[in-house]
C-alpha positions in Angstrom: 80.7 136.4 -112.8 78.6 137.7 -109.9 76.7 134.4 -109.8 79.9 132.5 -109.6 81.2 134.6 -106.7 77.8 134.2 -104.9 77.9 130.5 -105.4 81.5 130.2 -104.1 80.5 132.4 -101.1 77.5 130.2 -100.4 79.6 127.0 -100.6 82.2 128.5 -98.2 79.5 129.6 -95.8 78.0 126.1 -95.9 81.4 124.5 -95.3 82.2 126.7 -92.3 78.7 126.2 -90.9 79.1 122.4 -91.2 82.4 122.4 -89.4 80.9 124.6 -86.6 77.9 122.4 -86.2 79.9 119.2 -86.1 82.1 120.7 -83.4 79.2 121.6 -81.1 76.8 118.7 -81.7 77.9 116.9 -78.6 78.4 113.5 -80.4 81.8 112.6 -79.0 83.3 109.6 -77.3 82.4 109.6 -73.6 83.9 107.4 -70.9 81.7 104.5 -69.6 79.8 105.3 -66.5 80.4 102.1 -64.6 77.7 102.9 -62.0 75.1 102.3 -64.7 76.5 99.0 -66.0 74.7 95.9 -64.7 76.4 94.1 -61.9 75.6 90.6 -63.2 75.9 88.9 -66.5 72.5 88.9 -68.2 72.9 85.3 -69.3 73.4 84.0 -65.7 70.4 86.1 -64.5 68.1 84.7 -67.1 65.3 82.5 -65.9 65.1 79.0 -67.3 61.9 77.9 -68.8 59.9 74.7 -68.2 59.5 73.6 -71.8 61.9 73.7 -74.8 60.9 74.7 -78.2 
């Protein structure tokens, strides 16, 4: 019975620790920083080559 109580306590501790770490890991949706987005379309800025493959 003691082992079962210890196992349940360990599982509860793991569940609480997981929730706490998920809340403070910093992986959340962040708004786009439009200052870092390229001004031009990359396809229009691409250089054309001399030969075709």
